[in-house]
N, C-alpha and C positions, 0 to 999 in steps of 0.2 A: 564797694559794690560786690566784693567777694563773699560778704556775709549776708547778702540780700535775701536769700531764701534758705539759709542753713538752719536746720532745726536744733543742732547742738549748741548754737549760740545762745538760745533762750531756754535750753533744757533746765527744768526745775524752776524757771521764773516765767512760765507761760502767762500766768494771771497778771503779772506786772507788765509783760511785754505786749499784751493785747492793745491794739490801736496804733502800734508802731508803724511808721511809714519807712520803707526801704526802697532803694533804687538799684536795679539790676541791669547789667548789660544785656541787650537783646541779642540772642544768638539762637538760630534755628538748629534743631538736631540734624546731624548729617547722616542720613540713612545709608548713603553709599559707603561711609566708613564702617558702619556696623556690618554691612554685607561683606566687606573685605576682611575686616579683623576677625570676625567669628569663624571664618573658613580657613584661617591660617593653620598650618600643620608643620611639624618639624621636617617631614619628608619633602615638603614642597617649598617651604619658605627658606631657600638656601641663600637668597640675596641679602638677607639681614644677618650680619655677623653676631649681633647681640641676642638674636631670638632664642638660641639654646639656653643662654643665661636666664632670660626671662621665663622660659618654659619651666626650668627647674625651680625657680623661685615661686612661680604661680602654682605649681602642683606639689611643691615641697618634696621633690624626688631628685635623683641623680641620674645622669646619662653615663653609664659605665663605658670607659674607653674613649669618651669624647674629649677633645682638647680642652673644652671648657667644663669638664666634669666638676661638679660641686661636691666635695667630700664631706660637707657639713650635713648632707642629707643621707639618712641611713638606708632608704629603700630606693630601688631602681625604678625609673619611670616605665621602661618598656615591659618589664616582667610584671609589675604590679597592675598596669593597665590591662595586660593580656589576662591576668588572673581574674580581675574584676569582670572582664567581658565574659569569660568562661563561666564564672559564678552566676552571672545574670542569666545565661542560657540554661544552666543546670536547674536554677530555681524557678524558671518559667516566667521571668519578667524581663522588661527591656533592660538593656545594658546600663548599669548604674554609673558608667564612666562620667565624671564631671568634666564638662567642656569649658571652653573659654567664656561661654555665655553665662555660666553660673556666677551670680553676684556681680554681673557686669553692668555698669552704668556709664554711659558716655560722658566724658568731661564736658561741662557746659561751655568751655572755651575752645572746643575742638574746631569749630568753624573759623575762629580767629587765627588759629595756628595754620590751618590749611590755606586760608586766604593770604596770610603773611608770606608763605612759600610761593604762592602764585604771583604775588606782587613782586617778589625778588626775581622770579623767572621772567615776568613781563619786562621788568627793568633791564635785565641782562639781554633779553631778545631785542628790545628797542635800541639799546646801546650798540649791540652787534650789528644790527641793520644799518645804523648810522655810520659807524666807524669801519665796518668790514663788509660793505655791500657785495653780495655774490661770493663771499669767501666762506669755505667750510672750516669751522673751528676758529680759534682766536687768530686774528691777524696781528701784525706788529704794532699797530696803533692801539691795540687793546691789551698789550703786554707791558708791564703787569697791569692788572685791572686797577684803575684809580677809583677808590671808594667815594671820593667827593664827586667825581664825574658820574659815577653810577647813581649816586643819590639824586642828581639832577634828573636823570631819566626815570628813576623809580617814582619820584614825586609827580611826574607828568602822566603816569599810567592810569588807566581806567579800564575796568573789565567787570564782567559778571561773576560774582562770588560763587562759592560751592553750593550755596543754598538759594541762588537766584537773586541775591541782593546786589545793588550797584556799589562797586568799590572805587573810590577815588580819594585824593588827598588835597587839602586846601593849602593856602600859601604858607601855613605854619607847619605843614607836614602831618596834620591830623586827619584821620579818616572820619567819615560822617558819624555824628553822635546819635546812637540809637539805644534808648533805655526803656525798661519796663518798670512801672511804679507798683510796688507791692504793699499790701496792708496785712499785718499779722492779726488774724481773727480767731475768735472762739466759735467754731462752726457747729459744734454739737457738744453735749455733755462729755467732758474729758478729752475732747478732740480739738486741736488747734492747727491752723495751717496758714500759709502765706497765700493771699488772694490777689490776683492781678486786678488793679483798679484803674489803670491808665498807662500812658506811655509818653515819652518825649523823644520825637524823631526829628533830627536835623532842625531844631528850633521850634517845632510845633508841639504844643502840649495838649494832650487829650486826657481828661480826668473825669471819672464818674463819681461825683460827690455822694450820690445816694448809696453807693456800694461801700463807702468807708465806714468801718466800725471803730468807734471811739472807745477809749478806756474811761468808763464812767465810775470806776471805783475810787475810793479815797486812799488807796494804798500808795500811789505814786504822787509825790509832791514835786512840782517843777520849780525847785529853788536851788540856789548854789550850795548852801549849807545852812544848818540851823545857826542862829535864829533869823536868818534872812527871809524876807518876803519875796513874792514874785517881782522880778525886775531889779532886784538888789544883789549886790555882790559883797562878800566879806573882805574888808581891807585890813591887812595885818600891819601892825606898827611895831617896829623893833627899836630898842634902846641900846646904844652902844656904850 
């Protein structure tokens, strides 16, 4: 499902891939994360010890004198950004500083990551409420935390996810299955795209057959290998 809507998978073979059916994990975009992430700055994000390392890598610059200064980058972050800002004012256009939003695309699995953290937090909270009622911090019954016991509480949790979806686990420890069904289509001359044609949510299938675009070319033959016909497989015989 990680390849369900990735264009690089079919790059150069779009004509052959038309009509392909793929299954993609359903995940809403988390707007609250974008609002948080795109406002992060070195001067204010002191709680994250890895942020200076990320900042230098993101802008290919170094933080002179910083404990995590990356000497592999030749230019200084602060000096260059200030120079670019002054240059923008001098030339009469808006500051050309590239921010975190440049070329930023939220990972499609962001909601799953956040909900996984929430699930762990709910499990710990329920475990604490059961073993340490009215106690602030870990009580003796919770030290050290027993992972198997925590799992029991985690699997019983249910809560509203970051995008408003219901989060719970079945008897096998699986969360609800929610998938989008995609169809790779030729939408206009020279343009191909993955089009949503249906969904499978918790056992319920919804599919718009009329939206499906089939590959009607004779380029692709659905056979195991030549000279097999449809429904046949090649059997290899070896002589010792």
